[in-house]
N, C-alpha and C positions, 0 to 999 in steps of 0.2 A: 441520578442525584440522590445520594444518601441523605436521610434525615432521621432525627430522633423525635419521637412524640412522647409527651408525658403530661399527666395531670399537673398543671403548673400553678404555682401561687400567682394570683393576679390581684393587683391593687390599683385602684384608680387614684392617681396622685392629684389630678386637677381635672374634674369632669368638664369644666367650662373650656379648658384648653386642649382636651383630648390626650392628656398625659396619663400614662399607666406604667405599672411595673409587673412583669410576669417572670416566674421561675421557669427556665427552659431546660435546666439540667441539674441533676443531683449527683454529686461526685461519689466515687467508691461505693456504688450500688449496682447490682446486676439488673439490667433492664430486661424487658420482654424479648429483646433481640439477642440476649446473651452477651451484651457488651457492658464494659465497665469504663466509664469516662473518668479519668484520673484528674486530680487537682492540677491545674496548670495546662491542661489540654486545650482549654479555650482561652484565648488571649483577651484580657480585659481591655476595654476601649474599642473593640471591633465594632464597626458600623454595619448595621444590617437593614435589609428591607423587611417591612412587615407585610405579609400576605393576608388577604381577606379571610381565607379558610382553606385548610388542607393543602397548603403550599401552592395554591392556585396561581400565584404570580410566577412561580418557577415552572410548574408543570403544565399550565394551560394558558400562559400569557396574560393572565388577569392583571390589571393595573394594581400596583401596590396601594395599600391603604394607610401607610405610614412608614416611618423610619425609626431606628432605635440604635442604642449603644449598649453593648454587653458589659456588665459588671460582674465580678466574681468575688466569692469568699472562699474559705477553705472547704466549704460544704456544698456550694451550689453556684450556678450561673444564672443571672437575671438579665432581662433586657429592659432598659428604660425606654419605653415606647412613646412616640409622639404620633398620634393618629392625625390624618389630614382631615380636619373638620370643615375645611373650605370647599370640599367636594362631597357629593352625595354618597358615594361608595365608602369614603373614609368615615363619615358620620354614621352610616349604617353599620359598618363593621365594628366601630367602637361601641355602639348601643347594643349590638348582639353580644359581644364579649362581656360587656358590663352586665347585661341582663342574665346571661348564663351563669355568671359567678362560678361556683365550684364545679359545675358540669363541664366547663370548657377546659380541655387540656391544651398544652402548648407543645410545640415541636420546633426544631431548628434544622435548617438545611446546612450542609457542610461538605467539605472535601477533606479526606483523610490524608494527613501529611506524615503521620507516624502511628503505627499500631503494632501490637504484638500479641500472639496467642499465649495463653497461660492458664493458671488455675487460681480461682478466687472463691473462698468459702466452700471448698470441696467441689467446685464445678468448673468445667472447661469454659473459658470466656475469651473474648477478644478485648484486650486493653486498648482503649483509644487514648493515645499519649499526646497527640498534637493534631488539632483540627483547625481548619479555616472555616469559621462560621460566617455565612453571608446572608442568612434569611431566618426569620422567626414567624411562626404562624399559629393561630388558634386551630385546634383539631377536635374531631369528634371522638377519636379513639387514640389514646396515648400509649406509647411503649414504655415510658419511664416509670420508675417506682420511687416512692419516698418523697414525693413533692406534695405540696398542699396549696390550697387557695387561701390567700391572705384575706382579701375582701374584693368585692366588685361593687362598691357603693360610693356615693359621693361623700365628701368630707363630713358633712353634718351627720349622715347616717353612721359613718365610722365612729365618730365620737359618741353618739348615742348608744351604739352597740357596745363599745368599750365600757361605758358607764354602767350599762346593764350587767355586763360580765363582772365588773368590779363589785357591784352591789351583791350579786349572787355569791361571789367568792367570799365576801365579808359575812353574809348570812350563814354560809356553810362553816366558816371559821368560828362564828359565835356558837353554833350548835355543837361543834367539836369541843370547844372550850367548856361549855356547860356540861357535856357528857363526861369529860375528863374530871371536872370538879365533882360531879356526882359520884364517879368511881372512887375518887380520893376520899370523899366523905363517907364512903361505905354504903351508898344508896343501892349499888348493884353488887350482887354477890354471885 
């Protein structure tokens, strides 16, 4: 069972409902396996099983902790995940991923339908051109490069963090404007 693991963006959409979003692939980037997943390789709308950890639903027969739907942009693939909060292992998996935040990577299980060897950014790579993605999983060690964690907080925390970031950005902009005015006034030579 091939799979790709990467530090994935993870966002809790609705903590009370166990809804989350995770980045599972970054397109046109050489990953740690020497593969480049091209845009269009992963079909949007694919339904996937969410494994509790390190593909254990596929590799060790662990019960899934959720299900998801893959969404894509020109730059990445994300899974809109629905964790099963009505069962203990689903709640536990959701809380672990939420608590790990940026430490949790994400990976996806797939079947290769079309691939081709080639060169990318001066390196020999395997272009993954068409994949059948059937599973997504949080992982400890990710193969992917160029992904990021969006957030792993409930909505109130997300809004509070965004407000703090906006206030800090405004403070920096005010300092920059004051510095620029001082330079224009000849205060700095």
